[in-house]
N, C-alpha and C positions, 0 to 999 in steps of 0.2 A: 579593363576594356569591356564594354558592353555594346551589343548592337540590338536595338528593338525595332521590330517592324510590325505591321498590323495585318491581322487576317480579316477575311470577309466578315462583315457583321452577322450576327445569328441571334435568334431570339434567346436572351439570357435575362435573368433576373437583374435589376438595376444595381443591386449591391453585390454582384458576383462577378469576379474576374476569371477567365479562363486562358490557359495558354500552353506553350510547349516550350521546353528548354533544351537547347542544343549546344553541342561542343563546336565552338568556333573554328577548330582546326579541321574537321571533316564532316561537320553538320550531323553528326550522330546524336541520337537522344541520350539524355542523361537522367538515368532513374535516381530516386531517393534524394532528390534535392529538396532542401527545407525551405518553404516559403512562408514568411510572416507577415501578417498585416498589423501593422502598428496601431492602427485606429481602433481596430476591434479585438486586438490581442488574440487573433485566431491563428492556426497553423494549418499548413497542407503539405504533402509530400508528392512529388511527381512520381508518376508510375514507371512501368518498364519501358514505355514508348515514349517518356519525357513529359506526358501531359499533367496539368494540374487544374484545381478549381478551387478558389477560395472566397469567402464572404468577407465583405468590406463594409465599413461604415463611414461614408464621407462626412467630414466634419470641419470644412466643407470638402477637403480634399482627402488624400490618403497616402501612405507610403508603405511599399513592400520591400522586405529584406530577403535576398536570396542567398542561400550558404550550401556549399558542398565541399567536402574534403578534397583538396588537389586543385581547387579552382578559386579564382579571386572572388571575394564577396561583392554583392551588387546591391544597390538600392534604387528603386523606381519611385520617383515622387510625382504625384499628381495633385498639382496645387488646389484644384477646385473641381467641383462635381462634373462639370461639363469636359474637363480634360480626361476623365477616367476612361480608358479604353476597355472594352469588355473581353477582347480577345488579342493576345500578345504573342510574339515570337521573341524569345530571349535567348541570346548567344553568351555563353560563359567562356571565359579565357582561363586556360591551366595556370595555375600559380607558377611564378618564376622559379621558385625553388623546385628541385626535382626530387621525386619519391620513387621507391621501387614500385613496378607496375604490377597489379594484380590482374590476371587475364582469365576469362571464362570463355572456353572454346569447346562447344558441344557438351560433352559430359565430362571433360577433364577438369578434375578438381585441384585448384590452386590452393596453396597452404601457406601457413606462416614460414615453414621450411623454405619454399620456393621464393617467397617474399625477400627472405633474408639472403638466401644463397643464390638466387637468380638462376635455379635450374632451367627456367623459361625465360628466353631473351624474346623481346617483342619490337617490331618496328610498326608504327601506325601513324596516321595523320601527317603532319608535316615533317616529322622525322623520316617517314617512309618515303615521301615526296623527295626530300633532300638526298636520300640515298638511292632513289630509282634508277635502275639501268634497264637495257633492252633485255635482260634475262633475270630469272630469279637468283642465279650465282653472282652476277654482277652487283646485284641489289644488296647481297647479304656479305659480300667479300671482306668488308671491313668490320664485321662483328667479332668480338672476342672469341678465339678459338676456331674461327672459320677461315678457310681459304677457298680457292676456285680452281678447278681443274677444267682445261680449256683446249680447243684445237681450232681455234677462230672465235669470233665472237658469238655465233649461234650456238655451236656444241659446247656448252659450258655447264658446269654442275657443281653445286656446294660440296666441300669437303670439310668434316669435323674432326679436329685433332689427328689429322693425317689419315682419316679413314674416309673412303668414297664407296662408290657402287651401291650395292644393296645394303650396305651397313648404314646408309643415310636414307631414310624413307621420305619421299616426297609426296605430300598430300594436299587436297584442295577440299575445304569443308569436311574434312575427315574422310573423303574418298581418295584411294590411291591413284596417283596419275599413271596412265598407261602409256608407255613409250618404251624406247631401247637404251635410254640414256645412261642407265646403270651398268650396262654390259660393255660399253666401248666408248673411248674419248671423242669418236666423230659423231656420235648420236646427240641429238638435243633434247631438251625437257619440254613436253608438250603443255607449257603454261605461260601466259602472258601476265606479268606481274602489275600492269598499269591499272586494271580495274579491281584489284585487290584491296580490301579494307585495311587489313592487317597481316602481317606475317609472323608466325610464332617459330621459334627454335627450342625443342623440348630435348632435355636430357635428363638422366636420373630414372628412377623407378617408374615414372609415369609413361616411359617410352614402350613398356611392355604392353600397354594397352594397344599399340600400333604395329609392333614387330618384335622379333626375338633377340635382335642385337643391342645389348645393353651398353656397350662401348661406343656405339655410334650416336644415331639421334634422329629426330623426326622434324622436318620442315613442313608446317601446315599453313597454307595460304587460306585466308578467311574472306570468302566473298558474301556470306549470308545469302546464298542463292535460294535456298529453301529455308525460311525462318518465320517465327511467329511473331518477330518484331515488325509490325505494321506501321508505316507512317500514317498520319491522319489525312494528309491530302497527296495528291501527285507530287513526287519528288524525283531527284535523280543527279546524275553527274554527266558533265560533258567536259572533255579534256583533250589537250594537244601536247605533243612532245617533239622536240627538234634538237639535234646535236650536229656539230660541224664536222667532227673527225671522220665521219662517214656520210655526211648529208642524210642522216636518218631521220624519218619523220613518222608520226603516229597520229591517228585520230580515234577517239574512243567515246564510248557513252554508255550510262546505265540509266534506266528509266523504270520506276517502281510505280504501279498504278492499283492503288486499294479500292475495292469496291465491296462494301458489306464485309462478308467474312472470307473474302478471297483477296490474294494478292498476286498480281501479274509482275513479273520482272523480265525486262529485255536488256540484253547486254551485246555490244559490238565493239569491235577494235580492228584497226587495219594498220599495219607496220611495214615500212620498207627502208632499207638502207643500202648504200653502195659500199665498195671496197674501202677498207680502213686505212688511215694515214698513220705511219709511224715516224719516227725521227729519221730513219734511213731509207725510207720509201714507201710505196703503196703496197699493202698487202692483198695481191691479186686474188679473185675468186673467194672473197670473204663477205659478200653482201647477203641480203636475206629479204624475204617478203612473207609477211604473216596475215592470216585472216582468222577472225575468231567471232563466233556468232552463237548466241545461246538464248533460250528463254525458259522461263519456269512458271508454275502456278502452285500457290500455296492456299491450303484451305484450313481455316481455324475453327475449332469446335470448342465445346465447353471443357473437355477434358484433355485437349491437346491440339495437335495440328498434324497434317500431312501435305505432301507435296511431290511434284515431279519435275525434271528438268531434262532438257535435251541440248547438246552443244555440239557444233561442227567446228574443229580446229585444224588448220592446214598451215604448213611452213615449208617454204623452199629455200635453200641456203646452199652456200658453197663452202667446200673444205679445201683449204690452199694446197697446192702441190709443191714440188721441189724436194721430196725426200727420196732417198734410194728406193726404188721399187714403185714409188708413186707415179701416177700420170703427170707429166710435165705441168699441165695446165689445172690439176686438181680434180676433184670430183664434186658433182652436183647431186644433192639430196632433196628429195621432195617426200614428205610425210603427211598423212591426213589420218584424223581421228574423229570418229563419231561416238559420243558418250551419252547414255541414258542413265539417269540416277533417281532414285526415289527414296523419301524419308517419312517414316511414321512415328511420331512421338506421342505417348499416352501417359497421362497421370493416373497414377494407380492408388486406390484406397488402402495404402499400406505404410506404416511409419518406417519400416526398415527397408522397403523397396518402393520408394516414392513415385518413380517413373520407369518407362521403358522406351528404348529408341531401336528402331529397325531401319537399316540402311541396306539398299540393293543397288547394284550398278551393272551395267552391260556396256563393254566397249568393243569398237571394231576399230583396228590400227593397222595402217598399211605404210610402207616405206620403201622407196625405190632409189637406188644409187646408180648414177650414170657417169660415164666418162665424157670428157669434153667432146668427143666425136659423136656422142648419142648413143653408144652402146650401153646396154644395160649390164652393170657388173653384179648387182644383188638385189634381191626383192625380199621383203619381209612381210608377213601378215599375221595378225593376232586377234583371236576372239577371246575376250577377257570377261569373266563374270565374277563379282564379289558380292558377299553379304555378311552382315553382322547384327547381333542383337546384343545391346548392352542394358544393364541394369545398375543404375546409381544405388548405392547403399548408404544408410545412416543408422548408427548404433547397433551394428551387427556384432553381437558377442562383445568382445573387449574393444573393438574398433569403433572409431567415431564416424569417419566417413570414408568412401571408397566407390568402386565401380567393379563389376563383373561382366564377363561377355564371353560370347562364342563368335567365331568367324569362319568363312570359308573363302577360297580362292580357286578358281578354275581357269587355265590358260590353256589355248590351243594355238601353238605356234608353228607356223608353215614357212617355207623358204622357197626361194627361186634364184635363177641366175647362176653365177659362178659361185656359189655359197655351198659348203659341204657339211653343214650342220643338218642332221636328220630332223624332219618335222616331228615335233614332240607335244605330247599332252602332259601337262603337269597339274597336281592337285594338291593343295595344302589346306589343312583345317587346324584351328587353334582354339583353346580354352585358356582364358587369363583373368587375372584379378589383382586389383590394386586396393590397398587399404592403408589407413593412417590412424595414429593414436596421438592426441594432443594432451601433454601433461603440463601445460602452461608454459614453464621456461624450458621445458624439454619437449621434442617432437620426434616421433619415429614413424617412417612410412616403408612399406614392403609391397613388392609385386611378384607375380610368378606367372609363367606362361608355358604351356605344353603345345608343341606343333607336330603334327605328322604330315609329312611330305611324299609325293609319290611321283615318278617321272616314267612316262611310257614313250620311248622313241618309236617310230614307225619306219618301215622299210622304204627306200627312196633310190631313185637312179642316180642321185647326186652322192650317196654314201661313198666315201673312199675305202672304208674299211669295215667289215661286217662286225668287228669286235665292239664297235659302238652301238650296236642294236642290242641293248640289254637294259631292262627295267632296273630302277633304283627306288629303294624305300628308306625313309628316315624318321627316327623319333628323336625329337629335341626337347630339352628342358632348360629354361632360363629362369633366373630369379634376380632381384636387386632389393637391397636393404639400405636405408640411409637413417642416420640420427643426428640430430642438431640439438645443441645445448647452449642456452643464453648464459655465459659464464658471469656477465655483468650487463648493465644497461647498454655499455658500449661495445662489448665484445661477445661474438658468437662463433662456436667452432663445431664442426661436424665431420662425420665420416660416411663413406659409401662403399659397399662391397657388393659384387655381383657376378654372377656366371652368365656368359654370353654364349649364343649359338646362332648358327645361320645355315639355311639350306643352300647348297651350290645352286648357281643358275644353270640353266640349259646350255649356255655357251661354255661354261666352265667344264661341264660333264662331257659334252659331245662335239664341240667344234673340231674340225679338221679340214684346214685349207686357207686359201688367202683371203684377207680381208682389205681390199685395196684402198677403201677410203680411210681406214685406220693406219695404213702403210705398215701392215704386220701380216705374218702368216701364222695363223692361231691354231693350237693343238690343244684339245680338252683332254680331261682324264676322267674315264668313266668309273674308275676305282675311288674316287675321291670320297673321303668320309665328310661328314658336316663339319663346318667350321666350329671350333670350340676354344674357349679361353675364360679368362677371368679378369675382373676390373676392381681396382681399389682407388679410392680418392679421399684426400683430406682437405678441407677448405675452412677458412677462416674470414671474418668480415668485422672490421672496426669502424664504428660510426662515432663521430664526434661533431660537435657544431660546426656546420659548414664543410666538413671533411669526411670522406668514406674511402676506405681502401678493402679490396678483395683479394684474396690469395688462394689458388687452388693448386695442388699437386696430385698428378695421377700416375698409376703404374698398371699397365695391362699386360699380362703375359698370356700368350696363346699356345696352346698345345697343338693346334692344327689351324694355320692361318693359310687361307686359299688365295693364291697370287698368281696372275700370269706374269712370267718373268722372261726377259730377253735372254735367250740361250747363247747369244754370240754367233749362231750359225745363220747363213743365208740359205734360203730355198732358191736354188738356181734356176728353176723354171719361172719364177716371178720376180726374182732379185729382191725378196722381201725379208726382213730379219724374222726369224722364228721365235715366237712367243710360246713357251710351255707352261700349262697350268699345273700347279702342284700344291699339296698342302704342307706347311713347314712349321717348325716351332719359331715364334717370333716374340719380340717385346716392344711395346710402345710406351713411352713414359714422356712426362713433360710438366710444364708449370704455365700458369696463366694468373695474371694480375690486372686489376683496374683500380685506378686511382682518381677520385673525383673531388675537386676543391672549389668551393664557391666563394669567390671573392666578394660579390654582394647579390642583390636580387636580379641583377641583369646578366653578370658575367660569370661564366663557369669554365673551369679548365678540367679536362679528362685526359687520361693516358692509359691505355691498355698495353699488354705485352702477351704474346702467345709463342710458345716454344714446344716443339714435339720432337723427340729423339726416337727413332725406330731401327731396330737391328735384328737380324736372323740370330739363331742360336749360337753360330760360329763368329758372332760380332760384326759379320758384314752389314753394311748399312742397308736398310730397307729402300727400296726405289720410290720415287715420287713423295718424299717427305718435304712439307713446307719448311723453309728456313725460319729463324727467329724473325718476329714482325712486331713491330710497335706502331700504334696508331695514336697520335697526340692531337688534341683539338682544344681550341678556345671558342666559345660561343657567347654571343651577345643576344639577349631577348628583351624587347621592350614593347609591351602591347602586341600590335599586330606585326611588328618588324622583327625578324631574326636574321643574323649574319654571323659569319665565323670562318676561321682557318682550320684547316686539317692537314697534317702530315703524316705519310705513310713511308715507313722506313723498314727495309728489309736487309737482314745480314746476308752474306754470302753463304751459299749452301755447297760445302765441298765434301760433305758426307754422302757420297753417291755410290750406287750399286755398280756392278760391272756393266759397262756399256752404256751407262747413264752420264749425260753431260753436267759439270758443275754449273752454278750461275753466280755472278757477281752480286754484291751487295748494292743497294740503291736508296734514294730518298726522293719522293714525290711530294709536291705541294698543291693543295687544292684550296679554293675558296668558294663560299656560297652567299647568296642573300635571297631571303623570302619575304614577301609582303602580303597581307591580306587586305582585300577591300570589301566592305560591307555596304551593299545597296539594298535598299527594301528588304525582301526576304531572300536575297541572293549573296553568296559567298564567292569571291574570286580570290583564289590562292595562286601566287606566281612565285616560281622558283627559278633562279639563275645559278648555275653552277660553272665554276672555271676549273677544270682538271688538268693535271700535269702542266702547272702554270709555265714552267721553264723548259718545256718540250724535252723532257729527260729521257735518255735511252736507257730503258730498263727491261728486265725479262722476267716473266712469271716462271718459277722453277716447275710448276705443275702443268705448264702448257707444252703440247706436243709439238708445237710449230716454233718454239723458241730458237731453234737452230737456224731458221730462216730469217725472221725479223723480230725485232722487240715489240713491246706492248704498244698500246695506242699513244700518239704524241698529244700536244696541246688540243684540248676539246672545250667547246662552250656547250652546255646543254640547258635548254630551256624547257620549263614544264609550266602548263597553265591547267588549272582545274576550276571548273564552275559548279558549285553545289546550290541546289534550290529545293 
C-alpha cells in the first residue's frame, strides 16, 4: 500500500526529487529508508525526520525504489519528464508479517536480548488505537502478564505479575506521573492515553534506570512533548472517541508548529462519561469528566536541544457506594495537577560518553473527596520536585553500551478533612547504572541502583497517636543481571536474577484512620523496614518459519513484603474493615507463554497465557492475585484494512486470603475492524470495537467493587484519528 501526495512547490533543481517518508499507521517519520533512482543508479537515505533528497536523470522519465526493513517495498514511476514531482510525501505500510519491536525511548537502550525476549512490550499505531481504553490500565489489561486493579472505571491501575502500587512505576516521557494512584484503589492515574504516541512496558535490568523494584516494572507513555524530532511543516492530530456502555465521549488534538530552530506543541483533550452499564444493572456514581491542556516549546541547536512544557490536568469521578461502612451513594473525587517539565540534551565530544540529558519537573497536585451530601471527607495536597542527569555510555571498559545517572525526588505531602495521616516531607536520591556486553550469540546485561530515602512527619492536630511522629531513614540497594544464549538459529534461552527493594510509602508508614472512599480503616506501621526480596526468571523462545513460541517462568521470594491486609476487625465508630500494614515473608511465582502462528501474509493467530501464584510463608494465599488468564486472537491484515476476533478467558480464583471473596471463571469475546483512508496529505484512521459481544456477566478479581456488580456489559467503542 502506498499513498503519495504533493507538497507545495519550492525552488529545486530539475533533476532533484525531495520528499518525506512517513509510517501510514501513525504518520510518524521513518528514518534510514533507502531510496534508489534507477535512471541514475544513485541512492539516498532518509534522515531522522524522514526527509530525503535524490538526484535523478529523466530518460525521459524515472523510477524510484523505496525499501526499509519491516515495511512493504514501494516503487514510484514517473513516465515522462513533466510527470516528475519535485516534492513528494510517501506513506509506507508495515509488512504483513510481524517482527519483534525495537524501541528507543529517551536514553533507554534496547538490545538483541530485549528483541528476543521482549523484556519491553510496546503498543503503538493501530495496535494502540485498537486497545485504547479510557485509562492506561484499560488500555494495557490484555498484554501478557498484565492485569488491572480497579474500583470503578476511573480509579484503575496496571498490575504486573500480581504486583501493583509503587512496584509499578508509571511515567510520561520519562517523567514520573504525580498522583495518589499507587497508594489506594480509589485513586486514579493522572494520565489520559488518547494523545500518547506509544506505550512501553519495561521489565528486566533496564527498570533500575527508573526505580528500585526489579520484580515490578515500568509503564512509560511516550508523547514526545519535548523532542528534537521536528516535522518539516505544520502537522498534528485530531481525534474523537465514543463508547456506548457509559455514553463516554472524547475530543482531542495535538498541533506541532515548527519555525526555524523552534518547535511549538499544543495538546488538548476533553472526556466525559456517565454511569457504566453491566449485565445486572447500572453501576451508579461511576461517571467521570476529564480536562487536559498542555503546551511546550523546544529549541534545537548544533549540539543538542532543550525545551520546557506546562500541563494542566483535572479529573472528576465517582467511586460507587454500597459497601459496609461506605456512603450509600458513594464518594465523589476531584483532582487537579499542574505540571512543569524541562529537558536539556547535549551531545558531548566524548567517545565513551556521547551525550548528556538533564530532566527537571515540578508538580502541584490536589485531591478532594466528598460525600454525596457535599461534606468533605478528605483533602490531599502534594508539592513534588524531581530531577535527573543521565549519561549514555559506549565501550566503557569491558561493556559495549549502557547508561548511568543520578536522580532526586522531593515530596511535600499535606492532608486535610477526616484524614489522620500526618503531613510528611519525603526525600529520595539515587545513583544507578545499566551496562551490557554483546558476545555475538551470547548477550549479558546488568544494572545496579542505590537509593537513600528520608521521611519527616510533622505535628498535626489530626494525628491520632504521637507514636507516628518519628523520622525514618533508609538505604536501599538493588541489582539485576540477565544472560541470553542463542543455542541455535531457532532456539534462545536465558536467565535473570535480581535483588529488589522498595521504600515504604508515606501511607504505609503513618496512616491511622478511616479512608471512606476506599471503604477501609487504614493503620500504617512506622516500624516498617524497606521492602526486600529476590527475583529469578528463566525464559526461552523458539522461532520457526511462521511460528514463534515464548515461555517464561519466574520465582520471586520476599524477605519483607509490605502489604495492607484485612485484619477481619471492624472499626465500630465508622463500620469500616480495618486494614493493617505489615512486612511479611512471601513468595510470588508463575508462568507466562505466548504462541504466534502466521497462516499466511494476512492471517495471524496468537495466544497468551499468564499465571501468578502468591502466598505468605505459612502458605496462606496472598490477597488480590489475578487468576490464570488466556488471551487468544485471530487477526486479518490487508493493506489499509485490519480486523479480528479476541477472546479473554479467566479461570476461577479460589486461592484467596482471609476475608477475600473468590471469583468465578469467565469467557468474553470481542471483535474489531480498522480502516485507513488516505486523502492528499491526510490520513484518516477509523477503529470500531465490539466488546463483551454476548453481554457476559463476569467479575474482575482485582476489582474492589466486584461484590456489587460485574464488569461492563456489551460495548461498542468508536475511535477516529486524523493525522496531517
